N, C-alpha and C positions, 0 to 999 in steps of 0.2 A: 353561744349556740345552745347551751343547756347548762343547768347547774347540777346535773346528776354526777355523782362520784362513784368510782369503782372502789368498793371497800377493800377488797383483797385483789390487787392487780396481779394478773398472771405472770409467771416467771418461767423463762426458758431453762430447762434442765441442763441442756448442753453448755450454756454460757453463763448460768447463774445471774441473769440480768432480766429486768422487767421488760415486758413487751410494750408497755406504755406507762405514762406517768402515774404515780400513786396519788397525785393531787387531782388530776382530771384528764384522762386520756384523750377525750374528744377535744377539749380545749387545746391540749398540746398539739394534736394533729392539725388543727386549724392554724394555730400560731406558727408552728415550725414549717409545715409543708405547703399549706394553702396560701397563707399570708407571705411566707418566705419566698414563694415562687410568684408572688403578685397575681394570684388567682382570686377572683375571676378575670381581672383586667387582661391578663396575658392570652386568654383563650377566646376573647370576644370577636377576634377577626378571622382566624383560619376556619375553614369548613371542617377540617379534621385535626384533632389535637392528640398528641401522643405523650403520655407520661410513662417513664420507666422508673421502677422502684427496686432497691437492692435488698429488700427483706419484707416479704408479705406479712409474716407473723399472723396476727388475728384478722387481718383485712380491714382494720379500722381506718387506715389512711385511704384505702380504695373506696370504702363506703362514703367517707367524707367528701372525697373528690367527685364521686358519682352523683351524690345528692346536689352538691353545689353546681355541678355542670348542668344538670337538668333544670335547675332553678334559674340559671343566669344566661343560657344560650338560646339561640334560635332553633326551631325544629329541624332544620336541614343540617345542623352541625353534629359531628360525631366524636366520641371519645374512645381512644384505644389506650388501655391501661395494661402495661407489661410489668410483671413482678417476679423476682427470683426468690426461691426459698429452698434451702438445703434440707431443713428439718421441718416439713409441713405438719401443721396441726390437722386433726381430723375435723370434719364438718360439725360434729356434735360439740366439740370443745369451743370452736369459734362461736357457735350459737350461744353457748353458756357464758363465755367471757364477755361477749358484747350485749348480753341481755339487758343491762341498764339503759341501753340506747335503742332498744327494739322499736319503741314508738317513734323516736326521733327520726329513724331511718325509713319509716313509712313503707314497710314491705320489702325494702331492699335487702335487709339482713336475711329475711326468710328466703328470698330468691337466691342470694349467694349460697346459703346453706343447701338449698335444693339442688343447685347445679354444680356444687363444688366437686371436683374430680377425685378419684381414688388416689392414694399416695403412691403413685407409680412414677418413677423418674422419667423426665422428658418434658416436652412442651404440651400444654393443655390450653386450647383456645375455646373460650366460652362466650357465646353470643347471648348476652343477657336481655337485650331488646334491639330494636332497629337502630339505636343510636349509640349503645355502649357495649364494648367488647373487652373482655378480660383475658389476658394470656398469662397463665401461671407456668413458671418454669421450675420444676422440682429437680434441682441439681446444684452442685457446687458452682457458684457464679463464675469462678475462674475458668472452669471447663466450658460453661454454657454461653457466657457473654460473647466470646469470639464467633459463635455460630449465629448470633442474632443479627437480623437485617431489619433496620427500622430507621426512621427519621424522627429522633426524639426532640420534643419541644420543652420538656421539663423533667428534671431528675429529683426523685425523693430518695435521699441517701439515709437509709434507716436500718442498718444491719448490726445492731447492738454496739456497745462502745468498743473502740479500736483496741483497748488494752486486753479485752477478753476475746475478741473476734477479729484478729488482725487480717485474716484472709479476705474478709469482706472489703478491706480498704487497701487492697494491693495495687501495685503498678499496673498489673494486667487489667484490673477493673477500670482504673482511671484512663488508661490508654484507649480502652474500648469505648469508654464514655465519650472521649474526644472523637473517635471514629464515627460514632452514632449521632453526634451533635452537629448542628449548624451554628453559624455565628449568631450569637444572641440567645441560644438555648440556655435556660435558667437551671439553677440547682439550689437546693436547700437541705440542710442537715442539722440535727440536734447538737452535734459535736463541734468543738473548736480546736481539736487536737492539732498540734504542730505538724505531725506526720501527715495528717489529712490535708491540711492547708498546703504544705509543700508539694504533695503528690498532685493535687488538683492544679496548682500553678504550673508545675512541670508539664502537665498534660495539655496546657493551653487555656485554663480557666482563670478568669479574674474572680477573686474571692475577697470577701470582707467579713470581719467579725461584727456581729450585732448582738443586742441583748437577747439572752436566751429565755426559755419558758420556765416559769416557776422558780425552782431552786437552782436551775442551771444559769450560771452568770453570763455565758456567751454561747453563740451558735454561729454557723457559717451560712451565708448566702452568696450567690455569684452567678456568673454567666460565662458562656464559652466565647473566648475572644479569638481563637485560632492559634495554631502553633507557630512559633517563630521559625523562619526559614534561614 
């Protein structure tokens, strides 16, 4: 996508973990979440495609998905992107952290920063244009995801590593993922932790370990198969 690198990758104060790869955050986003969910192939058919993400962070994954969607779909198709964030960054920091890819995103980063909501808890729905809508949920995902009503087509599981942020990978989250998914709904995540694999399988997802990005040996991809009765 680009050979730009973030020299000093931003780090979460709360979890002492990087928001994206120190090697190349944009390439990581493509490899893990876009390629991992077989995008753009997966969204070429439906008129409306819904992605749900478990950690908005800097918005890098959203911007990557937004750009690819508009480049690969027909004008009548729409994208709904839903993302949870308990500790939201402010618009200024997002603009600063993603500055290396300002040109690549071709006006989309500026538009996100312009319309980014205040850091007030709750659901914030942002209509970015006639085809792309972003819903930011500033809350603990375990409290908020049971309130969500959506038909999710793909999951971006990106909530910092399970060892430092176990609440993001809870049974509550995975059970609600199953509730919001249809058979065939895809998922991708940077982690291959056993706890995550077991939780997803128990919730009704088929998962497999594949080669990870950069220094990460493995990651998980999968799809919703339905719960056993």
